[in-house]
N, C-alpha and C positions, 0 to 999 in steps of 0.2 A: 803237647798232645795229651788228651785224656783218653784212656782206653779201659773199658770194662770187659772182662773175659769170663764167660761162663759163670755169672753170679747166681748163687743159690742162697736163699734165706728163708727160713721157716720160723713162725711164731706159734708154738703149740701145734695144732692141727692145720694151721693155715700156711700154705706155701706162697709167700709173697713174691719171691723171684724164683724162676725155674730155668736157669741156664741163659740168662740175659747177657748179650755181648753187643758192644758198639764202640765206635771211635769218634772222637771230637777233635778236629784240627784247631790250631791256633787262629785267632782272629775271625771266628765264625759266630753267627747266631744259630744255635742248635736247639731243636725241639725234641724233648722227651714227651710224647703225646699218647694219650689213652684215657679210657674211662677212669672215674674215681675207683680206687682200689686196685688198679692195674699193676702197681708196684713202683710208681714213679718216685714217691717220697722215700720209700725204703732205699731205692737206688741212690738218691741224693744223700741220705744219711750215711750210707756206706762210703760214698765218695768223700764226704767230709769227716770220716772216721769217728762219727758218733757211736757207731758199733761196727763190728766186722761181719763179713759174709760167712755163711757156713762153709762155702767153698767158692773157688774163683777169686778174682782180685780186681781192684781198680788201681791203675797207675796214673800218675800225673807227671808228665815229662820223663817217663821211663822209671820213675821212683814210686814204690808203693804208697798209696794215699796216706797210710799211717805214718810215713816218714817224710812226706813231701813238705818242703818249705814254702810252697806257693801260697800267696795270699788269696784267700777266698772270701768274697762277699756273698752273703746269703740273705735273701728275702723269703721268710717262711710263709706258708699258707695261713697259719694261725697268727693272730696278733701276738707279737713277742715283746711289746714295750711296756712301760710303766705308766698307767693311765693318770696317776696323780702327780706325776713329775713334770717339771718344765722341760720343754723340748730341747733347748740349748744345753741344759744341764745333762740330759740323757746322752745327747750326741757327743759332747765333749768327754764325758766319762767313758763311753764305749771306745771313742777314739784313743784315749789314753790307755785303755786296756789293750789296744792293738799296738801299743808301743809309740804312739805319737806324743809330742809335747803338748801341753795345754794350749799354748799359743797356736801351734799348727792345727790342732783339733778345732779350735774356735774359728780359725780362718777358713778351714775346709767346710765346716758346718755352714757358715754364712754363704760361701760360694755355692754349695749344693742346694741350699734352700732357695737361693736366688734363681738358679737354673730351673728348679721345680716350681717356681712361682709360689713359694710358700714362706717368703721372708717375714711376712706379717705375723707368722705363728711362732717365731723364735722364743718369745717369753710366755707363750701360752702353755697350759697343761694339756696333755694329750687328750684327755677325756672331754675337752671342750670342742674338739674338731670332729668333722664329719668322717664317716668311714673311708671315703675316698681320699681325704686329706691325711688321715692316719696312714693310709697305704703309701702316700708319697713320702711321709716321714720315714717309714720303714725302708723305702728304697734308698733314701739319703743315708741312712745308717749302714745299709749294705755296702754303700760306696765310700764310706768315710775314710777308709785306709788306702784308697786307690788300688783295689785288688787286681790281681792278674786274671782271676776267674770270677765271674759273677753268676750266681745261681738264683733264679727267680722261680719260686714255686707258686703257681696260680697268681701271677702278678697283676692281672686285670680285675681281680675280685674287688667289687665295690667302686670301681672307677667309672665316672661318667665319660662321654666321648671326648670332652676337652682334656680331662686329666689323662685319659688313655693316650691321647695324642702327645702330651708332654712326656709321658713315660716312654713312648716309642722313640721320641727324639733323643732322650737321654741314652737309651739302649743303643741306638744307632751310633751315637758319639763314642760309646765304649768299644763297639766293634771296629769303627774307623780308627780308633787308637790302638788296635791290635789286640784288644782283650777278647777273651772267650766268654760268650754269654750263653748260658744254658737255661732254656725255658722248660718248666714242667707244667703241663696244662691239659685240661680236657676241653678248653675253649679254643678249638682249632681255627675257627674263622679269625679270631683275634691275632693268633700267633703266625698264621700262614703268610701274611703279606711281607714279613721280613726275616723269616727263617731261611738260612742257606741250605741246611741239611736237617734231616729229621730221623727219628727212630719211633715207629709206632709200636706200642707195648700193649699186650693183651694177656691177662692172667699170668703176669710175670715173665712172659716170653716176648722177644722181639719178632714182630711179624713183617716188618719192612724197614729198611734203613737205606739212606743214601741222599744224594743231591735232589732237592725238591723239584727243581726245574726238569732234571732228567727223568725223574719218576713220572711227572705229568706228561712228558713227551712220549713216554712208553705206552700211554693209553691211546686207543683209536681216536683219530682226529676227524671224526665224522659228525660232529655237532657244530652248529653255527649259531651265533647270536647276531640278530639283525635289528637295527633301529632305522626308521625312516619317518620323520615327523610329518604329520599331515597326509600320509599315504593311505590311510584307511586300513582295511582288514588284510594285512599281508598274509596271514595264515590261509585265508580263503583264496587269495590270488595265487599263491605258490602251490597249493593243493590242486588247483584247477589247471594252471599253466605249466607246472613242472612235476607232474605226478610220478614220473620215473625217478625223480631225485629225492622225493620226500618220503620218509618213513612215518614221521610224526612232526607236528609243529604246534607249539603252545605259547600263549602269552607269557612273558617273562620280564618283570620290571617295566621299563619304558618301551620294551621291544618284544621280540619273539625269539624263542629257541627252537631250532629245527634239527631233528635227527635225520641224517642223510643216508641213502642206500649205500653210498661210498664217499670217501673223502674227495674222490675225483669229481664229484657232482657239484662242488662248490662253484665252479665256473658256470655251470648250467643255471644255478640259482641266480648268480649275479647277472647273467645274460637275460634271464627272465625279467628281473627288476628293471634293467635298462630298457628292454623292449616295451615295458609298460610306462616308460617315462619317469622312473623312480631312481633317484640317486641316494643310496643309503647314507645315513649319518654315522652309522656304525655297522661294520660287516667284519666279523672276526670269528676265529675258531674258539669254541667254548671248551675250555679245559676243565677237567674234573676238579672239584674242591677237595681239600683235605678230608672233610667229613665224608664225601662220596668215596674217596679212596679207602678210608678206614672201613666203611661199610662193605666195600668190595672185598677187602682182605679178611675181615673178621666176621661180617654178617651182623644181623640185628640192627638196632637203632644206633645212630651216631652218638658219641659222647655228648651229654647235655649238662645242665647246671644242677643235676641232682646232688644231694648231699650224700656222701659216702663215708664209710668207716675209715679210720686212719689205716694207711697201708700196713699190713701185718697184723691188724686187729689188736694192737697192744692196748692195755689199760693205761690211762693217764695216772701218773704218780704225783704225789704232793712233793713240792720242792721249794727251796728258798731262792729268792731273787738276789740280784747284785747289791741291792740296798738293804738286804737283811729282812725284806718282807716276804710273806708267803706268796705262793704263785697266784693267789686271787688278786693281789695288788700288782704283781709283776706282769702277769699275763703271759709269761713265757720264759724260756731259759736264757737266751742270749740276745734278744732283741734283733735278731737277724744280722748280727755283726759279722758272723763267719769266723774265720781264723787266719 
């Protein structure tokens, strides 16, 4: 289990974290969700012992993060690899830094790239790949040492739908194998479909935490989604024939979303459709999305794809990479390998 307790972190005048607490159980897909600048990346860096909190602590398996021996795989939001280096060379090198033999690192590299449908890029330089394929390579490096905990910071950045599907499949494999996968993202619609539990963060504070299914069931179940192909204007029909049941009804995708006067009116709506000779193709309770829940708890616009400052507002420092090149060549500190 990973537990954060009353984390506080400031960078100059900026308070990145303001008493953030949450728990992550083993074998879960867990979402740290919020707008850019909410404190997600700062939390991850404390979790990985890149730096400490001003107060509070993170424990992994009951041990402070700074002393934990857990293997952590990390996919950073920023590109963290070497654009001029061959992919196989990079992955094997980082695997060996993690304590793997060269033979094991090569075998694991080929296995991961095959799973990610990226085997053809083994002998290519990173800068010859698209942004989405670079992201897949970063994910492979995060998994190179078969980590106990996988931390993915904005993992869907730059991925097209096909590559997003591949990433989701790999992540699900990790969870099914008992690994803990932590997502940090403002793209809530992408993460929502396979997170077991979430923590919504706003201005460094946790505003909502728990099982996603239970959170959704805690909201009123007085909205319906109805599809009936070839049935014409369902909105007009229901407004006219079931006025006591309908607060509002609007087109939504291939069907209609109706807000009811009470959840008990669902049967009245269904009876109205049947009386009109209509058998719905889809008749279901419409649950709130994560974005809608976030807006309900925090207010304002939902998290979008806007660019934000690095959590904590820190200035980027010049540094040297693993191959002795400056950060302009390296692109990052550790290639997302973790520890």
